[in-house]
N, CA and C atoms of all chains as a GROMACS GRO file, in nm:
protein
  597
    1UNK      N    1   1.272  -0.721  -5.207
    1UNK     CA    2   1.383  -0.656  -5.150
    1UNK      C    3   1.513  -0.719  -5.168
    2UNK      N    4   1.546  -0.729  -5.274
    2UNK     CA    5   1.665  -0.805  -5.299
    2UNK      C    6   1.797  -0.710  -5.375
    3UNK      N    7   1.766  -0.599  -5.392
    3UNK     CA    8   1.834  -0.505  -5.411
    3UNK      C    9   1.953  -0.480  -5.331
    4UNK      N   10   2.085  -0.513  -5.353
    4UNK     CA   11   2.197  -0.500  -5.234
    4UNK      C   12   2.199  -0.343  -5.212
    5UNK      N   13   2.192  -0.238  -5.304
    5UNK     CA   14   2.230  -0.129  -5.272
    5UNK      C   15   2.120  -0.053  -5.186
    6UNK      N   16   1.974  -0.100  -5.210
    6UNK     CA   17   1.880  -0.053  -5.112
    6UNK      C   18   1.905  -0.118  -4.974
    7UNK      N   19   1.947  -0.242  -4.971
    7UNK     CA   20   1.961  -0.305  -4.852
    7UNK      C   21   2.103  -0.217  -4.780
    8UNK      N   22   2.193  -0.174  -4.849
    8UNK     CA   23   2.327  -0.097  -4.799
    8UNK      C   24   2.239   0.011  -4.726
    9UNK      N   25   2.168   0.084  -4.793
    9UNK     CA   26   2.102   0.218  -4.748
    9UNK      C   27   2.018   0.219  -4.637
   10UNK      N   28   1.949   0.094  -4.602
   10UNK     CA   29   1.871   0.061  -4.497
   10UNK      C   30   1.948   0.036  -4.380
   11UNK      N   31   2.065  -0.056  -4.416
   11UNK     CA   32   2.150  -0.099  -4.307
   11UNK      C   33   2.238   0.017  -4.240
   12UNK      N   34   2.257   0.111  -4.326
   12UNK     CA   35   2.356   0.228  -4.286
   12UNK      C   36   2.247   0.307  -4.216
   13UNK      N   37   2.136   0.323  -4.272
   13UNK     CA   38   2.047   0.426  -4.192
   13UNK      C   39   2.020   0.387  -4.064
   14UNK      N   40   1.960   0.245  -4.027
   14UNK     CA   41   1.942   0.216  -3.903
   14UNK      C   42   2.047   0.194  -3.810
   15UNK      N   43   2.162   0.163  -3.864
   15UNK     CA   44   2.300   0.155  -3.763
   15UNK      C   45   2.346   0.289  -3.724
   16UNK      N   46   2.330   0.385  -3.827
   16UNK     CA   47   2.393   0.516  -3.795
   16UNK      C   48   2.276   0.579  -3.688
   17UNK      N   49   2.143   0.562  -3.707
   17UNK     CA   50   2.064   0.618  -3.613
   17UNK      C   51   2.079   0.574  -3.468
   18UNK      N   52   2.109   0.433  -3.462
   18UNK     CA   53   2.135   0.392  -3.304
   18UNK      C   54   2.259   0.432  -3.265
   19UNK      N   55   2.373   0.428  -3.360
   19UNK     CA   56   2.509   0.502  -3.281
   19UNK      C   57   2.483   0.646  -3.258
   20UNK      N   58   2.420   0.716  -3.361
   20UNK     CA   59   2.404   0.837  -3.321
   20UNK      C   60   2.337   0.872  -3.195
   21UNK      N   61   2.240   0.807  -3.152
   21UNK     CA   62   2.148   0.827  -3.034
   21UNK      C   63   2.239   0.778  -2.908
   22UNK      N   64   2.341   0.700  -2.920
   22UNK     CA   65   2.430   0.639  -2.836
   22UNK      C   66   2.539   0.736  -2.782
   23UNK      N   67   2.600   0.784  -2.891
   23UNK     CA   68   2.705   0.876  -2.879
   23UNK      C   69   2.692   1.007  -2.864
   24UNK      N   70   2.575   1.076  -2.902
   24UNK     CA   71   2.565   1.215  -2.901
   24UNK      C   72   2.433   1.231  -2.820
   25UNK      N   73   2.425   1.370  -2.771
   25UNK     CA   74   2.304   1.405  -2.717
   25UNK      C   75   2.254   1.544  -2.784
   26UNK      N   76   2.131   1.575  -2.782
   26UNK     CA   77   2.096   1.694  -2.849
   26UNK      C   78   2.073   1.669  -2.986
   27UNK      N   79   1.940   1.730  -3.035
   27UNK     CA   80   1.900   1.676  -3.166
   27UNK      C   81   1.995   1.722  -3.282
   28UNK      N   82   2.075   1.859  -3.273
   28UNK     CA   83   2.127   1.891  -3.374
   28UNK      C   84   2.256   1.830  -3.398
   29UNK      N   85   2.313   1.777  -3.275
   29UNK     CA   86   2.472   1.694  -3.275
   29UNK      C   87   2.404   1.544  -3.341
   30UNK      N   88   2.297   1.520  -3.296
   30UNK     CA   89   2.278   1.378  -3.338
   30UNK      C   90   2.250   1.381  -3.476
   31UNK      N   91   2.178   1.488  -3.523
   31UNK     CA   92   2.157   1.472  -3.679
   31UNK      C   93   2.274   1.491  -3.755
   32UNK      N   94   2.398   1.577  -3.723
   32UNK     CA   95   2.499   1.560  -3.774
   32UNK      C   96   2.585   1.453  -3.765
   33UNK      N   97   2.588   1.400  -3.656
   33UNK     CA   98   2.673   1.261  -3.654
   33UNK      C   99   2.600   1.143  -3.749
   34UNK      N  100   2.478   1.151  -3.713
   34UNK     CA  101   2.375   1.055  -3.811
   34UNK      C  102   2.434   1.062  -3.975
   35UNK      N  103   2.439   1.201  -4.023
   35UNK     CA  104   2.458   1.196  -4.164
   35UNK      C  105   2.613   1.189  -4.180
   36UNK      N  106   2.715   1.219  -4.085
   36UNK     CA  107   2.859   1.173  -4.108
   36UNK      C  108   2.861   1.000  -4.120
   37UNK      N  109   2.826   0.960  -4.011
   37UNK     CA  110   2.809   0.801  -4.030
   37UNK      C  111   2.734   0.733  -4.134
   38UNK      N  112   2.605   0.784  -4.184
   38UNK     CA  113   2.565   0.731  -4.306
   38UNK      C  114   2.630   0.755  -4.432
   39UNK      N  115   2.695   0.890  -4.455
   39UNK     CA  116   2.771   0.916  -4.549
   39UNK      C  117   2.910   0.819  -4.564
   40UNK      N  118   2.943   0.764  -4.448
   40UNK     CA  119   3.078   0.705  -4.441
   40UNK      C  120   3.055   0.576  -4.451
   41UNK      N  121   2.921   0.527  -4.407
   41UNK     CA  122   2.904   0.391  -4.440
   41UNK      C  123   2.865   0.352  -4.574
   42UNK      N  124   2.821   0.440  -4.647
   42UNK     CA  125   2.763   0.424  -4.799
   42UNK      C  126   2.904   0.430  -4.861
   43UNK      N  127   2.969   0.587  -4.852
   43UNK     CA  128   3.084   0.588  -4.925
   43UNK      C  129   3.205   0.491  -4.931
   44UNK      N  130   3.219   0.444  -4.805
   44UNK     CA  131   3.341   0.366  -4.790
   44UNK      C  132   3.279   0.231  -4.832
   45UNK      N  133   3.164   0.162  -4.830
   45UNK     CA  134   3.115   0.058  -4.922
   45UNK      C  135   3.131   0.079  -5.041
   46UNK      N  136   3.108   0.170  -5.114
   46UNK     CA  137   3.101   0.192  -5.245
   46UNK      C  138   3.262   0.194  -5.279
   47UNK      N  139   3.338   0.227  -5.205
   47UNK     CA  140   3.500   0.240  -5.235
   47UNK      C  141   3.543   0.105  -5.219
   48UNK      N  142   3.507   0.002  -5.130
   48UNK     CA  143   3.548  -0.100  -5.098
   48UNK      C  144   3.519  -0.208  -5.221
   49UNK      N  145   3.399  -0.188  -5.269
   49UNK     CA  146   3.320  -0.257  -5.379
   49UNK      C  147   3.402  -0.234  -5.482
   50UNK      N  148   3.443  -0.103  -5.538
   50UNK     CA  149   3.521  -0.060  -5.635
   50UNK      C  150   3.652  -0.125  -5.642
   51UNK      N  151   3.706  -0.118  -5.509
   51UNK     CA  152   3.852  -0.184  -5.506
   51UNK      C  153   3.866  -0.331  -5.548
   52UNK      N  154   3.752  -0.406  -5.480
   52UNK     CA  155   3.728  -0.542  -5.492
   52UNK      C  156   3.678  -0.605  -5.648
   53UNK      N  157   3.623  -0.494  -5.712
   53UNK     CA  158   3.586  -0.525  -5.821
   53UNK      C  159   3.673  -0.618  -5.932
   54UNK      N  160   3.814  -0.608  -5.922
   54UNK     CA  161   3.893  -0.671  -6.050
   54UNK      C  162   3.931  -0.818  -5.968
   55UNK      N  163   3.904  -0.829  -5.860
   55UNK     CA  164   3.937  -0.947  -5.773
   55UNK      C  165   3.827  -1.090  -5.848
   56UNK      N  166   3.881  -1.194  -5.876
   56UNK     CA  167   3.787  -1.286  -5.927
   56UNK      C  168   3.722  -1.367  -5.839
   57UNK      N  169   3.675  -1.318  -5.734
   57UNK     CA  170   3.584  -1.413  -5.652
   57UNK      C  171   3.469  -1.335  -5.596
   58UNK      N  172   4.139   4.411   0.746
   58UNK     CA  173   4.181   4.321   0.637
   58UNK      C  174   4.091   4.272   0.558
   59UNK      N  175   4.082   4.280   0.421
   59UNK     CA  176   3.968   4.244   0.317
   59UNK      C  177   3.995   4.099   0.288
   60UNK      N  178   3.863   4.043   0.288
   60UNK     CA  179   3.868   3.905   0.268
   60UNK      C  180   3.797   3.899   0.137
   61UNK      N  181   3.815   3.782   0.060
   61UNK     CA  182   3.749   3.735  -0.057
   61UNK      C  183   3.623   3.652  -0.034
   62UNK      N  184   3.513   3.691  -0.092
   62UNK     CA  185   3.388   3.614  -0.068
   62UNK      C  186   3.445   3.456  -0.081
   63UNK      N  187   3.394   3.350  -0.037
   63UNK     CA  188   3.405   3.219  -0.070
   63UNK      C  189   3.389   3.182  -0.238
   64UNK      N  190   3.290   3.239  -0.262
   64UNK     CA  191   3.216   3.182  -0.387
   64UNK      C  192   3.313   3.248  -0.507
   65UNK      N  193   3.419   3.337  -0.486
   65UNK     CA  194   3.529   3.379  -0.565
   65UNK      C  195   3.632   3.266  -0.568
   66UNK      N  196   3.645   3.210  -0.468
   66UNK     CA  197   3.798   3.129  -0.438
   66UNK      C  198   3.735   2.965  -0.502
   67UNK      N  199   3.644   2.930  -0.443
   67UNK     CA  200   3.588   2.798  -0.500
   67UNK      C  201   3.549   2.776  -0.636
   68UNK      N  202   3.623   2.652  -0.685
   68UNK     CA  203   3.561   2.653  -0.843
   68UNK      C  204   3.437   2.628  -0.859
   69UNK      N  205   3.401   2.660  -0.971
   69UNK     CA  206   3.250   2.637  -1.017
   69UNK      C  207   3.202   2.487  -0.973
   70UNK      N  208   3.068   2.447  -0.928
   70UNK     CA  209   3.038   2.331  -0.887
   70UNK      C  210   3.025   2.261  -1.027
   71UNK      N  211   3.071   2.124  -1.057
   71UNK     CA  212   3.047   2.048  -1.172
   71UNK      C  213   2.892   2.000  -1.159
   72UNK      N  214   2.841   1.998  -1.267
   72UNK     CA  215   2.697   1.946  -1.286
   72UNK      C  216   2.730   1.787  -1.256
   73UNK      N  217   2.649   1.736  -1.178
   73UNK     CA  218   2.631   1.591  -1.146
   73UNK      C  219   2.520   1.523  -1.187
   74UNK      N  220   2.508   1.452  -1.272
   74UNK     CA  221   2.395   1.369  -1.319
   74UNK      C  222   2.352   1.289  -1.199
   75UNK      N  223   2.223   1.252  -1.206
   75UNK     CA  224   2.179   1.202  -1.110
   75UNK      C  225   2.195   1.021  -1.125
   76UNK      N  226   2.229   0.942  -1.026
   76UNK     CA  227   2.265   0.812  -1.029
   76UNK      C  228   2.148   0.739  -0.973
   77UNK      N  229   2.090   0.620  -1.061
   77UNK     CA  230   1.993   0.556  -1.018
   77UNK      C  231   2.026   0.452  -0.921
   78UNK      N  232   1.952   0.424  -0.838
   78UNK     CA  233   2.002   0.304  -0.717
   78UNK      C  234   2.035   0.141  -0.812
   79UNK      N  235   2.077   0.073  -0.706
   79UNK     CA  236   2.118  -0.045  -0.748
   79UNK      C  237   2.024  -0.130  -0.823
   80UNK      N  238   1.912  -0.136  -0.774
   80UNK     CA  239   1.822  -0.209  -0.840
   80UNK      C  240   1.749  -0.170  -0.947
   81UNK      N  241   1.738  -0.045  -0.956
   81UNK     CA  242   1.705   0.019  -1.107
   81UNK      C  243   1.795   0.016  -1.185
   82UNK      N  244   1.958   0.029  -1.160
   82UNK     CA  245   2.038  -0.014  -1.258
   82UNK      C  246   2.050  -0.150  -1.313
   83UNK      N  247   2.014  -0.259  -1.208
   83UNK     CA  248   2.011  -0.379  -1.255
   83UNK      C  249   1.900  -0.416  -1.317
   84UNK      N  250   1.788  -0.348  -1.315
   84UNK     CA  251   1.656  -0.401  -1.360
   84UNK      C  252   1.672  -0.339  -1.507
   85UNK      N  253   1.726  -0.207  -1.525
   85UNK     CA  254   1.747  -0.170  -1.650
   85UNK      C  255   1.841  -0.252  -1.739
   86UNK      N  256   1.945  -0.274  -1.696
   86UNK     CA  257   2.039  -0.350  -1.772
   86UNK      C  258   1.997  -0.484  -1.808
   87UNK      N  259   1.908  -0.548  -1.722
   87UNK     CA  260   1.885  -0.704  -1.738
   87UNK      C  261   1.760  -0.667  -1.854
   88UNK      N  262   1.675  -0.594  -1.826
   88UNK     CA  263   1.545  -0.579  -1.919
   88UNK      C  264   1.599  -0.535  -2.061
   89UNK      N  265   1.695  -0.446  -2.060
   89UNK     CA  266   1.772  -0.400  -2.202
   89UNK      C  267   1.818  -0.510  -2.277
   90UNK      N  268   1.871  -0.613  -2.195
   90UNK     CA  269   1.954  -0.702  -2.248
   90UNK      C  270   1.862  -0.827  -2.295
   91UNK      N  271   1.738  -0.839  -2.239
   91UNK     CA  272   1.641  -0.922  -2.299
   91UNK      C  273   1.551  -0.860  -2.428
   92UNK      N  274   1.520  -0.728  -2.398
   92UNK     CA  275   1.440  -0.659  -2.511
   92UNK      C  276   1.533  -0.519  -2.532
   93UNK      N  277   1.534  -0.511  -2.657
   93UNK     CA  278   1.613  -0.383  -2.716
   93UNK      C  279   1.534  -0.241  -2.666
   94UNK      N  280   1.574  -0.159  -2.574
   94UNK     CA  281   1.505  -0.039  -2.560
   94UNK      C  282   1.472  -0.051  -2.413
   95UNK      N  283   1.412  -0.188  -2.377
   95UNK     CA  284   1.335  -0.167  -2.249
   95UNK      C  285   1.410  -0.103  -2.138
   96UNK      N  286   1.540  -0.134  -2.131
   96UNK     CA  287   1.625  -0.072  -2.032
   96UNK      C  288   1.597   0.078  -2.016
   97UNK      N  289   1.614   0.136  -2.130
   97UNK     CA  290   1.595   0.305  -2.165
   97UNK      C  291   1.429   0.358  -2.113
   98UNK      N  292   1.348   0.267  -2.127
   98UNK     CA  293   1.212   0.274  -2.077
   98UNK      C  294   1.220   0.270  -1.928
   99UNK      N  295   1.290   0.198  -1.875
   99UNK     CA  296   1.310   0.178  -1.719
   99UNK      C  297   1.338   0.306  -1.662
  100UNK      N  298   1.425   0.371  -1.738
  100UNK     CA  299   1.493   0.509  -1.670
  100UNK      C  300   1.422   0.608  -1.739
  101UNK      N  301   1.314   0.582  -1.808
  101UNK     CA  302   1.231   0.700  -1.884
  101UNK      C  303   1.297   0.793  -1.979
  102UNK      N  304   1.383   0.717  -2.065
  102UNK     CA  305   1.459   0.795  -2.180
  102UNK      C  306   1.348   0.727  -2.279
  103UNK      N  307   1.247   0.792  -2.292
  103UNK     CA  308   1.145   0.718  -2.399
  103UNK      C  309   1.194   0.764  -2.548
  104UNK      N  310   1.256   0.870  -2.582
  104UNK     CA  311   1.303   0.881  -2.717
  104UNK      C  312   1.390   0.763  -2.772
  105UNK      N  313   1.510   0.763  -2.671
  105UNK     CA  314   1.597   0.629  -2.693
  105UNK      C  315   1.538   0.504  -2.706
  106UNK      N  316   1.462   0.483  -2.613
  106UNK     CA  317   1.390   0.353  -2.604
  106UNK      C  318   1.310   0.298  -2.750
  107UNK      N  319   1.253   0.407  -2.788
  107UNK     CA  320   1.158   0.389  -2.892
  107UNK      C  321   1.276   0.374  -3.023
  108UNK      N  322   1.361   0.470  -3.032
  108UNK     CA  323   1.454   0.439  -3.139
  108UNK      C  324   1.535   0.317  -3.147
  109UNK      N  325   1.593   0.268  -3.032
  109UNK     CA  326   1.663   0.150  -3.012
  109UNK      C  327   1.579   0.024  -3.047
  110UNK      N  328   1.458   0.015  -2.994
  110UNK     CA  329   1.373  -0.081  -3.023
  110UNK      C  330   1.316  -0.105  -3.142
  111UNK      N  331   1.278   0.007  -3.246
  111UNK     CA  332   1.254   0.010  -3.361
  111UNK      C  333   1.358  -0.032  -3.460
  112UNK      N  334   1.495   0.013  -3.431
  112UNK     CA  335   1.569   0.006  -3.522
  112UNK      C  336   1.615  -0.150  -3.522
  113UNK      N  337   1.664  -0.194  -3.408
  113UNK     CA  338   1.718  -0.329  -3.385
  113UNK      C  339   1.597  -0.410  -3.423
  114UNK      N  340   1.471  -0.403  -3.387
  114UNK     CA  341   1.382  -0.491  -3.444
  114UNK      C  342   1.360  -0.512  -3.588
  115UNK      N  343   1.368  -0.392  -3.639
  115UNK     CA  344   1.365  -0.381  -3.811
  115UNK      C  345   1.456  -0.467  -3.875
  116UNK      N  346   1.600  -0.439  -3.807
  116UNK     CA  347   1.705  -0.501  -3.863
  116UNK      C  348   1.691  -0.654  -3.841
  117UNK      N  349   1.643  -0.710  -3.747
  117UNK     CA  350   1.629  -0.846  -3.694
  117UNK      C  351   1.516  -0.882  -3.814
  118UNK      N  352   1.409  -0.826  -3.816
  118UNK     CA  353   1.294  -0.887  -3.907
  118UNK      C  354   1.352  -0.884  -4.050
  119UNK      N  355   1.432  -0.794  -4.093
  119UNK     CA  356   1.478  -0.777  -4.230
  119UNK      C  357   1.565  -0.924  -4.249
  120UNK      N  358   1.662  -0.922  -4.151
  120UNK     CA  359   1.749  -1.034  -4.130
  120UNK      C  360   1.683  -1.179  -4.159
  121UNK      N  361   1.592  -1.205  -4.077
  121UNK     CA  362   1.478  -1.339  -4.115
  121UNK      C  363   1.414  -1.336  -4.210
  122UNK      N  364   1.352  -1.222  -4.281
  122UNK     CA  365   1.301  -1.194  -4.386
  122UNK      C  366   1.400  -1.270  -4.513
  123UNK      N  367   1.508  -1.226  -4.530
  123UNK     CA  368   1.591  -1.233  -4.625
  123UNK      C  369   1.664  -1.362  -4.600
  124UNK      N  370   1.601  -1.467  -4.539
  124UNK     CA  371   1.671  -1.592  -4.534
  124UNK      C  372   1.782  -1.615  -4.446
  125UNK      N  373   1.813  -1.530  -4.356
  125UNK     CA  374   1.952  -1.513  -4.293
  125UNK      C  375   1.934  -1.634  -4.175
  126UNK      N  376   2.027  -1.690  -4.110
  126UNK     CA  377   2.040  -1.785  -4.020
  126UNK      C  378   2.045  -1.740  -3.883
  127UNK      N  379   1.973  -1.772  -3.782
  127UNK     CA  380   2.008  -1.767  -3.641
  127UNK      C  381   2.098  -1.876  -3.585
  128UNK      N  382   2.203  -1.866  -3.561
  128UNK     CA  383   2.291  -1.955  -3.536
  128UNK      C  384   2.272  -2.016  -3.384
  129UNK      N  385   2.285  -2.142  -3.377
  129UNK     CA  386   2.251  -2.219  -3.254
  129UNK      C  387   2.371  -2.209  -3.165
  130UNK      N  388   2.343  -2.233  -3.041
  130UNK     CA  389   2.481  -2.247  -2.958
  130UNK      C  390   2.565  -2.359  -2.996
  131UNK      N  391   2.688  -2.325  -3.029
  131UNK     CA  392   2.782  -2.403  -3.075
  131UNK      C  393   2.916  -2.377  -3.019
  132UNK      N  394   2.959  -2.425  -2.936
  132UNK     CA  395   3.087  -2.388  -2.912
  132UNK      C  396   3.217  -2.470  -2.947
  133UNK      N  397   3.198  -2.578  -3.039
  133UNK     CA  398   3.313  -2.639  -3.075
  133UNK      C  399   3.402  -2.555  -3.150
  134UNK      N  400   3.347  -2.476  -3.282
  134UNK     CA  401   3.426  -2.398  -3.339
  134UNK      C  402   3.414  -2.247  -3.299
  135UNK      N  403   3.540  -2.169  -3.293
  135UNK     CA  404   3.531  -2.022  -3.251
  135UNK      C  405   3.442  -1.956  -3.323
  136UNK      N  406   3.448  -1.956  -3.468
  136UNK     CA  407   3.384  -1.868  -3.555
  136UNK      C  408   3.235  -1.893  -3.527
  137UNK      N  409   3.164  -2.016  -3.513
  137UNK     CA  410   3.026  -2.057  -3.464
  137UNK      C  411   2.990  -1.971  -3.339
  138UNK      N  412   3.089  -1.984  -3.234
  138UNK     CA  413   3.048  -1.948  -3.119
  138UNK      C  414   3.031  -1.768  -3.110
  139UNK      N  415   3.128  -1.732  -3.202
  139UNK     CA  416   3.109  -1.581  -3.205
  139UNK      C  417   3.002  -1.537  -3.288
  140UNK      N  418   2.944  -1.622  -3.390
  140UNK     CA  419   2.846  -1.586  -3.456
  140UNK      C  420   2.694  -1.607  -3.346
  141UNK      N  421   2.718  -1.720  -3.280
  141UNK     CA  422   2.604  -1.729  -3.184
  141UNK      C  423   2.590  -1.615  -3.085
  142UNK      N  424   2.713  -1.581  -3.034
  142UNK     CA  425   2.715  -1.478  -2.930
  142UNK      C  426   2.668  -1.322  -2.993
  143UNK      N  427   2.715  -1.312  -3.131
  143UNK     CA  428   2.668  -1.208  -3.200
  143UNK      C  429   2.524  -1.200  -3.189
  144UNK      N  430   2.455  -1.323  -3.250
  144UNK     CA  431   2.307  -1.333  -3.260
  144UNK      C  432   2.228  -1.324  -3.129
  145UNK      N  433   2.264  -1.377  -3.020
  145UNK     CA  434   2.237  -1.373  -2.914
  145UNK      C  435   2.247  -1.247  -2.821
  146UNK      N  436   2.300  -1.149  -2.864
  146UNK     CA  437   2.301  -1.025  -2.807
  146UNK      C  438   2.156  -0.970  -2.811
  147UNK      N  439   2.060  -1.009  -2.908
  147UNK     CA  440   1.918  -0.960  -2.940
  147UNK      C  441   1.846  -1.003  -2.812
  148UNK      N  442   1.873  -1.074  -2.720
  148UNK     CA  443   1.794  -1.138  -2.614
  148UNK      C  444   1.662  -1.199  -2.666
  149UNK      N  445   1.555  -1.171  -2.622
  149UNK     CA  446   1.431  -1.239  -2.672
  149UNK      C  447   1.413  -1.233  -2.818
  150UNK      N  448   1.432  -1.144  -2.875
  150UNK     CA  449   1.422  -1.134  -3.023
  150UNK      C  450   1.509  -1.244  -3.100
  151UNK      N  451   1.620  -1.289  -3.018
  151UNK     CA  452   1.689  -1.404  -3.081
  151UNK      C  453   1.614  -1.551  -3.021
  152UNK      N  454   1.611  -1.560  -2.903
  152UNK     CA  455   1.534  -1.664  -2.841
  152UNK      C  456   1.397  -1.726  -2.884
  153UNK      N  457   1.314  -1.627  -2.904
  153UNK     CA  458   1.197  -1.660  -2.954
  153UNK      C  459   1.175  -1.715  -3.072
  154UNK      N  460   1.221  -1.654  -3.182
  154UNK     CA  461   1.238  -1.696  -3.293
  154UNK      C  462   1.319  -1.838  -3.344
  155UNK      N  463   1.413  -1.835  -3.245
  155UNK     CA  464   1.486  -1.966  -3.257
  155UNK      C  465   1.408  -2.067  -3.191
  156UNK      N  466   1.356  -2.076  -3.089
  156UNK     CA  467   1.262  -2.165  -3.032
  156UNK      C  468   1.156  -2.210  -3.103
  157UNK      N  469   1.100  -2.127  -3.197
  157UNK     CA  470   1.014  -2.142  -3.278
  157UNK      C  471   1.035  -2.192  -3.419
  158UNK      N  472   1.174  -2.219  -3.418
  158UNK     CA  473   1.212  -2.290  -3.559
  158UNK      C  474   1.233  -2.195  -3.657
  159UNK      N  475   1.224  -2.063  -3.643
  159UNK     CA  476   1.250  -1.967  -3.739
  159UNK      C  477   1.401  -1.948  -3.769
  160UNK      N  478   1.449  -1.896  -3.881
  160UNK     CA  479   1.591  -1.842  -3.877
  160UNK      C  480   1.674  -1.971  -3.921
  161UNK      N  481   1.618  -2.089  -4.014
  161UNK     CA  482   1.709  -2.174  -4.027
  161UNK      C  483   1.807  -2.136  -4.152
  162UNK      N  484   1.767  -2.037  -4.200
  162UNK     CA  485   1.884  -1.977  -4.332
  162UNK      C  486   1.868  -2.068  -4.419
  163UNK      N  487   1.902  -2.003  -4.538
  163UNK     CA  488   1.924  -2.050  -4.664
  163UNK      C  489   2.056  -2.008  -4.742
  164UNK      N  490   2.162  -2.086  -4.734
  164UNK     CA  491   2.289  -2.035  -4.787
  164UNK      C  492   2.296  -2.025  -4.939
  165UNK      N  493   2.204  -2.070  -5.000
  165UNK     CA  494   2.189  -2.047  -5.140
  165UNK      C  495   2.107  -1.943  -5.181
  166UNK      N  496   2.058  -1.874  -5.089
  166UNK     CA  497   1.953  -1.737  -5.111
  166UNK      C  498   2.073  -1.630  -5.180
  167UNK      N  499   2.006  -1.546  -5.242
  167UNK     CA  500   2.091  -1.438  -5.325
  167UNK      C  501   2.125  -1.356  -5.196
  168UNK      N  502   2.037  -1.319  -5.102
  168UNK     CA  503   2.071  -1.235  -4.985
  168UNK      C  504   2.091  -1.276  -4.844
  169UNK      N  505   2.165  -1.420  -4.855
  169UNK     CA  506   2.179  -1.463  -4.715
  169UNK      C  507   2.302  -1.405  -4.640
  170UNK      N  508   2.410  -1.361  -4.709
  170UNK     CA  509   2.524  -1.288  -4.648
  170UNK      C  510   2.474  -1.145  -4.604
  171UNK      N  511   2.395  -1.084  -4.659
  171UNK     CA  512   2.339  -0.948  -4.621
  171UNK      C  513   2.251  -0.971  -4.510
  172UNK      N  514   2.164  -1.094  -4.520
  172UNK     CA  515   2.063  -1.122  -4.397
  172UNK      C  516   2.129  -1.145  -4.280
  173UNK      N  517   2.263  -1.231  -4.281
  173UNK     CA  518   2.330  -1.264  -4.164
  173UNK      C  519   2.371  -1.114  -4.097
  174UNK      N  520   2.452  -1.047  -4.185
  174UNK     CA  521   2.510  -0.941  -4.120
  174UNK      C  522   2.409  -0.839  -4.046
  175UNK      N  523   2.287  -0.841  -4.116
  175UNK     CA  524   2.187  -0.765  -4.062
  175UNK      C  525   2.154  -0.815  -3.908
  176UNK      N  526   2.135  -0.963  -3.896
  176UNK     CA  527   2.123  -1.002  -3.773
  176UNK      C  528   2.229  -0.978  -3.669
  177UNK      N  529   2.363  -1.021  -3.704
  177UNK     CA  530   2.489  -1.006  -3.632
  177UNK      C  531   2.492  -0.854  -3.569
  178UNK      N  532   2.446  -0.775  -3.664
  178UNK     CA  533   2.502  -0.618  -3.629
  178UNK      C  534   2.390  -0.573  -3.527
  179UNK      N  535   2.238  -0.640  -3.541
  179UNK     CA  536   2.157  -0.622  -3.465
  179UNK      C  537   2.186  -0.639  -3.309
  180UNK      N  538   2.246  -0.780  -3.302
  180UNK     CA  539   2.253  -0.821  -3.181
  180UNK      C  540   2.381  -0.737  -3.113
  181UNK      N  541   2.506  -0.694  -3.185
  181UNK     CA  542   2.593  -0.614  -3.142
  181UNK      C  543   2.540  -0.489  -3.087
  182UNK      N  544   2.451  -0.426  -3.164
  182UNK     CA  545   2.415  -0.274  -3.134
  182UNK      C  546   2.342  -0.313  -3.010
  183UNK      N  547   2.261  -0.441  -2.985
  183UNK     CA  548   2.188  -0.423  -2.859
  183UNK      C  549   2.310  -0.431  -2.762
  184UNK      N  550   2.402  -0.497  -2.757
  184UNK     CA  551   2.496  -0.519  -2.657
  184UNK      C  552   2.555  -0.364  -2.598
  185UNK      N  553   2.580  -0.263  -2.720
  185UNK     CA  554   2.638  -0.129  -2.693
  185UNK      C  555   2.503  -0.046  -2.634
  186UNK      N  556   2.379  -0.078  -2.654
  186UNK     CA  557   2.258  -0.015  -2.599
  186UNK      C  558   2.250  -0.067  -2.457
  187UNK      N  559   2.310  -0.192  -2.421
  187UNK     CA  560   2.294  -0.209  -2.258
  187UNK      C  561   2.416  -0.145  -2.207
  188UNK      N  562   2.516  -0.124  -2.260
  188UNK     CA  563   2.639  -0.043  -2.192
  188UNK      C  564   2.588   0.090  -2.160
  189UNK      N  565   2.507   0.151  -2.291
  189UNK     CA  566   2.477   0.293  -2.264
  189UNK      C  567   2.369   0.293  -2.151
  190UNK      N  568   2.273   0.219  -2.153
  190UNK     CA  569   2.177   0.189  -2.032
  190UNK      C  570   2.256   0.194  -1.911
  191UNK      N  571   2.364   0.123  -1.895
  191UNK     CA  572   2.448   0.129  -1.769
  191UNK      C  573   2.522   0.275  -1.740
  192UNK      N  574   2.554   0.327  -1.852
  192UNK     CA  575   2.621   0.485  -1.805
  192UNK      C  576   2.509   0.552  -1.788
  193UNK      N  577   2.412   0.538  -1.813
  193UNK     CA  578   2.298   0.652  -1.777
  193UNK      C  579   2.262   0.630  -1.646
  194UNK      N  580   2.252   0.508  -1.620
  194UNK     CA  581   2.210   0.471  -1.457
  194UNK      C  582   2.288   0.502  -1.370
  195UNK      N  583   2.418   0.486  -1.402
  195UNK     CA  584   2.540   0.543  -1.314
  195UNK      C  585   2.572   0.695  -1.316
  196UNK      N  586   2.489   0.754  -1.379
  196UNK     CA  587   2.497   0.911  -1.408
  196UNK      C  588   2.596   0.964  -1.484
  197UNK      N  589   2.670   0.857  -1.561
  197UNK     CA  590   2.795   0.918  -1.639
  197UNK      C  591   2.743   1.007  -1.767
  198UNK      N  592   2.610   0.964  -1.807
  198UNK     CA  593   2.551   1.028  -1.930
  198UNK      C  594   2.426   1.059  -1.882
  199UNK      N  595   2.366   1.162  -1.964
  199UNK     CA  596   2.214   1.206  -1.951
  199UNK      C  597   2.140   1.133  -2.019
   0.00000   0.00000   0.00000
C-alpha cells in the first residue's frame, strides 16, 4: 500500500465519513455532504499538487 | 366579547431534545476520549459509534503500518508538543501502542509523511467526536 493516490482516496473517504456523521443528520444529508467533502479533498489535493509541481523541493 | 383560543396566540412549542444527566454526560465524554465511539455507544447512538470507531481505528492502523511515528510527550518544542497532543487525542489507541513500543517511525520510509498525517488526523477527529458526544448529551443535537 505505497501508492500515494490510493492513500489519498482512503484518507479522504474516512475523514469525510466521520465529518459527515458529525455535521449532518439523516441518511440523504450525510451522503450528500460526504460526497461534497470527498470530492473537495481529492480535487483540492490534486490542484495543490499541480501548483506545487514546478517547485524544486 | 369574542376571545381567541390560547393555542392561536402562543407560538408553536419548539422541539426540545432530551438532555442526559451530569453523570451520563461525564461518562460519555470520558469514555469517548479514551476509546473513539464509546461515548456515542454510552448514549445509544450505535450507528455513529460504529462509524467513528471503525474510521478512526483504521486510520490509526494504517498510520502505524506505513511506518508513522507516535510522538512521545515532549513539551520542549512547540511543534513536538502539538504533534504529541494531536496523537494523544486517540486516547487508548495511542497509549497502548506507545507503551508497547510500537510507532517508532521510520523517517526514511517512502510513506512516513502520509503515515504521520493519518495518525494526527485520527487523533484530531477523535477530539471532534468527543465534542459531538457532549453536544448530544446536552441536548443540542439529536
